[in-house]
C-alpha positions in Angstrom: -112.1 20.9 164.8 -110.0 22.0 161.7 -112.9 20.5 159.6 -115.2 23.3 160.9 -112.7 25.9 160.0 -112.5 24.8 156.5 -114.6 26.4 153.9 -116.7 24.3 151.4 -115.1 26.3 148.4 -112.3 24.5 146.4 -109.1 26.2 146.5 -106.1 27.3 144.5 -106.0 26.3 140.6 -109.2 24.4 140.7 -111.1 27.5 142.2 -109.6 29.7 139.4 -110.6 27.2 136.6 -114.2 27.0 138.1 -114.3 31.0 138.1 -113.1 31.1 134.6 -115.8 28.7 133.3 -118.5 30.4 135.1 -117.5 33.9 133.9 -119.1 35.3 130.8 -117.2 36.0 127.6 -117.6 39.7 128.2 -116.1 39.6 131.7 -113.2 37.5 130.3 -112.7 40.0 127.6 -112.8 43.0 130.0 -110.2 41.4 132.2 -107.8 40.9 129.3 -108.3 44.6 128.2 -107.6 45.7 131.7 -104.4 43.7 131.8 -103.4 45.0 128.5 -104.0 48.5 129.6 -101.7 48.2 132.5 -99.2 46.2 130.4 -98.9 49.1 127.7 -98.6 51.7 130.6 -102.0 53.3 129.8 -104.5 54.9 132.2 -107.5 52.8 132.8 -110.4 55.0 131.5 -112.3 54.6 134.7 -109.4 56.5 136.4 -109.5 59.5 133.8 -110.5 62.9 135.0 -111.4 66.3 133.4 -108.6 67.9 131.6 -106.2 65.3 132.3 -103.6 64.3 129.6 -103.8 60.5 129.1 -102.9 57.6 127.0 -105.5 54.9 127.0 -106.0 51.8 125.0 -108.8 49.5 124.1 -111.2 48.2 121.7 -113.2 50.5 119.4 -116.8 49.3 119.9 -118.6 51.6 117.7 -117.6 54.0 114.9 -120.1 56.5 113.6 -120.2 59.8 111.5 -121.9 62.2 113.5 -121.9 66.0 112.2 -121.0 68.7 115.1 -122.1 72.1 114.4 -122.4 71.5 110.7 -118.8 69.9 110.8 -118.2 66.2 109.8 -117.0 64.3 112.8 -116.1 60.6 113.3 -116.9 59.2 116.6 -115.8 56.1 118.2 -116.5 54.4 121.5 -113.4 53.1 122.9 -113.6 50.2 125.7 -110.7 49.1 128.0 -112.6 46.7 130.2 -113.0 49.2 133.1 -115.2 51.9 131.2 -115.8 53.5 127.9 -114.9 57.1 126.6 -115.6 58.5 123.2 -112.9 59.5 120.7 -113.9 62.3 118.2 -112.1 63.3 115.2 -113.4 66.7 113.9 -113.6 67.4 110.2 -113.1 63.5 109.4 -115.7 61.4 107.6 -113.5 58.3 107.8 -110.0 57.2 108.8 -108.4 54.1 107.5 -108.2 51.3 110.1 -110.8 53.0 112.6 -113.4 50.4 112.6 -115.3 48.4 115.3 -113.2 45.7 116.8 -109.9 47.5 116.1 -107.5 47.9 119.1 -105.9 51.4 119.4 -104.0 53.5 121.8 -105.1 57.3 121.7 -103.5 60.0 123.6 -104.7 63.5 124.6 -106.6 65.6 127.0 -109.7 64.3 128.6 -112.8 66.6 128.3 -116.0 65.6 130.1 -119.3 65.9 127.9 -122.3 65.1 129.9 -120.4 63.3 132.5 -118.8 61.1 129.9 -115.0 61.2 129.0 -114.2 62.4 125.6 -110.9 62.8 123.5 -111.1 65.2 120.6 -108.6 64.8 117.9 -106.4 62.5 119.8 -102.9 61.2 118.7 -103.6 57.5 118.1 -101.9 54.3 117.2 -103.5 51.3 115.5 -102.4 48.1 117.4 -101.6 45.0 115.3 -104.4 42.8 114.1 -104.5 39.2 115.3 -102.6 39.5 118.6 -105.3 38.5 120.7 
């Protein structure tokens, strides 16, 4: 009778290994970023709300120069594994170290722009390279 109660799925360590092998690289990277955000005490981007003061961490996916109202603006998309937000530095054409693939911690007040969270002119810290 106990055989009928048992599931056909492997258990424990073997199951985790199979899950890991069947996961995509993007899923694994997202999981690592989410763990890193928790370890650094940062707020997951998916939990950020309008006007909230937060510290978030993640990887810069894109960095572009996009003028806003005639003023140069450096925009970057920060992804932490749970969601993405835009980081905008007004009046800047470039910032040393702000490049795609770089990990940063950014702090400031969240603004919602077309339903997407944005940090304008955040305080930021570049994370050390090569710690992955």
